[in-house]
C-alpha positions in Angstrom: -74.5 -34.8 19.9 -75.6 -32.6 17.0 -76.3 -29.8 19.4 -72.8 -30.1 20.9 -71.2 -30.1 17.5 -73.2 -27.1 16.3 -72.3 -25.2 19.5 -68.6 -26.1 19.0 -68.7 -24.8 15.4 -70.4 -21.7 16.5 -67.9 -20.7 19.2 -64.9 -21.6 17.0 -66.3 -19.3 14.3 -67.1 -16.6 16.8 -63.6 -16.7 18.4 -62.0 -16.8 14.9 -64.0 -13.7 13.9 -62.8 -11.9 17.0 -59.2 -12.8 16.1 -59.7 -11.6 12.6 -61.0 -8.3 13.8 -58.3 -7.9 16.5 -55.8 -6.0 14.3 -58.4 -3.3 13.7 -59.5 -3.1 17.3 -56.3 -3.4 19.4 -54.7 -0.2 20.6 -51.6 0.8 18.8 -48.9 3.3 19.9 -47.7 5.8 17.4 -44.5 7.9 17.6 -44.8 11.1 15.7 -41.8 13.2 14.8 -42.4 16.7 13.6 -45.6 17.5 15.6 -44.9 21.2 15.9 -45.0 21.7 12.1 -48.1 22.6 10.2 -48.8 19.1 8.9 -47.4 17.2 11.8 -49.6 19.1 14.3 -52.7 18.1 12.3 -51.6 14.5 12.0 -51.2 14.4 15.8 -54.7 15.9 16.2 -56.3 13.2 14.0 -54.3 10.3 15.6 -55.5 11.5 19.0 -59.1 11.4 17.8 -58.8 7.7 17.1 -60.0 5.5 20.0 -57.4 2.8 19.1 -54.4 5.0 19.2 -51.9 6.2 21.8 -49.7 9.0 20.7 -46.1 9.8 21.7 -44.5 13.0 20.3 -40.8 13.2 19.7 -39.9 17.0 20.1 -36.6 18.8 20.3 -36.2 20.3 23.8 -36.7 24.1 24.4 -38.3 26.2 21.8 -40.4 29.3 21.5 -43.7 30.2 23.0 -45.3 29.5 19.6 -43.9 25.9 19.8 -45.2 25.4 23.3 -48.6 26.8 22.2 -48.7 24.3 19.3 -48.0 21.4 21.7 -50.4 22.4 24.5 -53.6 21.1 22.9 -52.0 17.8 21.9 -50.7 17.2 25.4 -54.1 18.2 26.8 -55.7 15.6 24.5 -53.5 12.8 26.0 -50.3 12.8 23.9 -47.1 11.8 25.6 -44.0 14.0 25.2 -40.5 12.7 24.7 -37.8 15.4 24.3 -35.0 14.4 22.0 -33.1 15.2 18.8 -32.9 13.0 15.8 -29.2 12.9 16.3 -29.5 11.6 19.9 -29.3 7.8 19.8 -30.2 7.5 23.5 -33.3 9.7 23.1 -34.4 7.8 20.0 -34.1 4.4 21.7 -36.1 5.8 24.6 -38.7 7.2 22.2 -39.1 4.1 20.1 -39.5 1.6 23.0 -43.0 0.1 23.1 -44.0 1.7 19.8 -46.0 0.0 17.0 -45.3 2.5 14.3 -43.5 5.7 13.5 -44.9 8.6 11.6 -42.4 11.2 10.4 -43.5 14.7 9.4 -40.1 16.3 9.7 -38.8 18.9 7.3 -35.3 20.2 6.7 -32.1 19.5 4.8 -30.2 16.2 4.3 -29.2 16.2 8.0 -32.8 15.8 8.9 -34.4 14.1 5.8 -31.6 11.5 5.4 -29.5 11.2 8.5 -32.2 12.1 11.0 -34.9 9.8 9.6 -32.5 6.9 9.1 -31.4 7.2 12.8 -35.1 7.3 13.8 -35.9 4.3 11.6 -32.9 2.3 12.8 -33.8 3.0 16.4 -37.3 1.7 15.6 -35.9 -1.4 14.1 -33.8 -2.1 17.1 -36.8 -1.7 19.4 -39.2 -3.8 17.4 -41.3 -1.1 15.7 -43.4 -2.7 13.0 -44.1 0.2 10.6 -42.8 3.6 9.5 -44.3 6.3 7.4 -41.4 8.5 6.2 -41.8 12.2 5.6 -42.6 12.1 1.8 -45.9 14.0 1.5 -45.9 15.3 -2.1 -45.6 14.4 -5.7 -44.3 10.9 -6.6 -40.7 11.4 -5.7 -39.9 7.9 -6.9 -40.4 9.2 -10.5 -38.1 12.2 -10.2 -35.0 12.2 -12.3 -32.0 11.0 -10.3 -29.8 14.0 -9.5 -32.1 16.6 -10.9 -33.0 18.1 -7.5 -31.6 17.4 -4.1 -34.8 17.6 -2.1 -36.5 14.8 -4.1 -33.3 12.7 -4.0 -32.9 13.1 -0.2 -36.2 11.5 0.4 -35.7 8.8 -2.2 -32.3 7.9 -0.6 -33.7 7.7 2.9 -36.7 5.6 1.6 -34.4 3.2 -0.1 -32.4 2.5 3.1 -35.5 2.4 5.3 -37.0 -0.3 2.9 -33.9 -2.4 3.5 -34.5 -2.5 7.3 -37.3 -4.9 6.9 -40.0 -2.8 8.5 -43.4 -2.1 6.9 -42.9 1.2 5.1 -45.7 3.3 3.6 -45.1 6.4 1.5 -47.9 9.0 1.6 -48.2 10.9 -1.7 -50.9 13.5 -2.0 -49.6 15.8 -4.7 -49.1 19.5 -3.9 -50.8 21.1 -0.9 -54.1 22.8 -1.9 -53.2 25.5 0.6 -50.5 26.8 -1.8 -53.3 27.8 -4.2 -55.3 29.6 -1.6 -55.0 33.1 0.0 -51.4 33.8 1.1 -50.0 31.7 -1.7 -46.7 32.8 -3.3 -48.2 31.5 -6.6 -51.5 33.3 -6.6 -51.4 36.8 -5.1 -54.9 37.4 -3.9 -54.1 40.9 -2.7 -52.6 42.1 -5.9 -54.7 39.9 -8.2 -51.7 38.2 -9.9 -51.1 34.6 -11.0 -47.5 33.6 -11.9 -46.8 30.4 -13.9 -44.2 28.6 -16.0 -45.2 27.0 -19.3 -48.7 27.7 -20.5 -50.3 27.3 -17.1 -52.8 24.7 -18.2 -51.2 21.5 -16.8 -53.6 20.1 -14.2 -51.8 19.0 -11.0 -52.9 16.9 -8.0 -53.6 18.9 -4.9 -54.8 18.0 -1.5 -55.5 20.1 1.6 -53.2 19.9 4.6 -56.2 18.8 6.7 -57.2 16.0 4.4 -53.5 14.8 4.1 -53.3 14.7 7.9 -56.6 12.8 8.2 -55.6 10.2 5.6 -52.2 9.8 7.1 -53.6 9.1 10.6 -56.0 6.5 9.2 -53.4 4.8 7.1 -50.9 4.7 9.9 -53.4 2.7 12.0 -54.8 0.5 9.2 -52.9 -2.8 9.5 -54.2 -4.0 6.2 -52.3 -1.4 4.2 -49.3 -3.0 2.6 -45.8 -1.5 2.2 -45.3 0.8 -0.7 -46.9 4.0 -2.1 -50.2 5.2 -0.8 -51.4 7.9 -3.2 -54.6 10.1 -3.1 -55.6 13.6 -4.3 -58.4 16.0 -3.4 -58.6 17.6 -6.8 -56.8 18.5 -10.0 -56.3 22.1 -11.0 -54.0 24.1 -13.2 -52.6 27.5 -12.3 -54.9 29.3 -14.7 -57.9 27.3 -13.5 -57.0 28.2 -9.9 -56.8 31.8 -10.9 -60.2 31.7 -12.6 -61.8 30.1 -9.6 -60.2 32.7 -7.3 -61.5 35.4 -9.6 -65.0 34.0 -9.5 -65.0 33.7 -5.7 -63.4 37.1 -5.0 -65.0 39.1 -7.8 -61.7 40.5 -9.0 -59.6 39.7 -12.1 -56.2 38.1 -11.9 -53.3 39.3 -14.1 -51.4 36.5 -15.8 -47.7 36.7 -15.5 -45.7 34.2 -17.6 -42.4 33.4 -16.0 -40.8 31.4 -18.9 -40.6 28.0 -20.5 -39.6 24.7 -18.9 -36.0 25.3 -20.0 -36.2 28.7 -18.2 -37.5 27.1 -15.1 -34.7 24.5 -15.1 -32.1 27.3 -15.4 -33.7 29.2 -12.5 -33.8 26.1 -10.4 -30.1 25.4 -11.1 -29.2 29.0 -10.1 -31.3 28.9 -6.9 -29.6 25.7 -5.8 -26.5 27.7 -5.1 -28.1 30.8 -3.7 -31.5 30.0 -2.2 -32.1 26.3 -1.5 -35.7 26.8 -0.3 -36.5 28.6 -3.5 -34.9 25.8 -5.5 -37.2 23.3 -3.8 -40.3 25.4 -4.7 -39.1 25.6 -8.3 -38.5 21.9 -8.4 -42.1 21.2 -7.4 -43.2 23.7 -10.1 -41.1 21.9 -12.6 -42.7 18.5 -11.9 -46.1 20.1 -11.8 -45.4 21.6 -15.3 -44.1 18.4 -17.0 -46.3 15.9 -15.2 -43.3 13.5 -14.7 -44.2 12.8 -11.0 -47.9 12.5 -11.5 -49.7 10.2 -9.0 -51.2 6.9 -10.1 -53.4 4.2 -8.4 -55.2 6.8 -6.2 -56.8 5.4 -3.1 -59.3 8.3 -2.6 -62.2 5.9 -1.8 -60.4 3.5 0.6 -62.2 5.1 3.6 -65.8 6.0 2.7 -66.1 8.3 5.7 -63.3 10.5 4.4 -64.5 12.7 1.7 -61.5 14.7 0.2 -62.1 18.4 -0.2 -62.4 19.9 -3.7 -60.6 23.1 -4.5 -63.7 25.3 -4.9 -65.0 24.2 -1.5 -61.6 24.7 0.1 -61.3 28.2 -1.4 -64.8 29.2 -0.3 -64.0 28.2 3.2 -60.7 29.9 3.3 -62.1 33.2 1.9 -65.0 33.0 4.4 -62.7 32.5 7.3 -60.8 35.7 6.2 -64.0 37.6 6.3 
């Protein structure tokens, strides 16, 4: 009798353990929107590398040879392609059927960030999708001043409505992209040896490489233990002047410092660009919040996945310079 009782307890515990592990082992199907973009393509790559993920790509029909070339390795790796536009309800319903979660890496104006993402989320809700990761990817947009800049407010408006749908919703916040401080950056001109900055250039800002952002996003998307809300991380902290000093040390050339103005000057430039060059206005808005620290990240989860070691800026820069020869 004691043996039978012990055996019964053992198997109950064993089966219970399997059930507890099941959320981490079961295959999940992800719908990714924005796979042809720089970040979206890398998110797709890392999702496809996970043994417990099936990946479906929502891609607008047609496109250039460059777009087709970006999709080819993803399709060869097993991704499923669904052609459709964010404004096509029929296509969105078809794309979201049988999906566990949606990852959005779309970029654009309010027609994409608000209308398109809401249509995608609503289709997901209709078809039983459990979780969505909206296209936030940046500074803490929830701390931005209401009405100060449209690009931050678009995302906040979309996120507010998505939260009300009742789906799990996770907001990836990684600061600025480290790539914007590397070769080819509009902020640090490596060819001319010039760094441009507002304020005094000494405010450290959170930066993360595109590659690390994609790797973390793929892991978070599949991690069923991550609760709704912000998920913040950052590869490094660096100011504009520190970035220039590191670039000078790595390249062996000095960088001229060009002061662009005060915070008030930056706000004036941002307001002017809003009517003439919306993309420039977005870049200036990011520089404003980098300057004043208003949207700084808190409660970083850099160490949640021990196997993911986020890249530091000196290492990132050394690799980028080495790749350029």
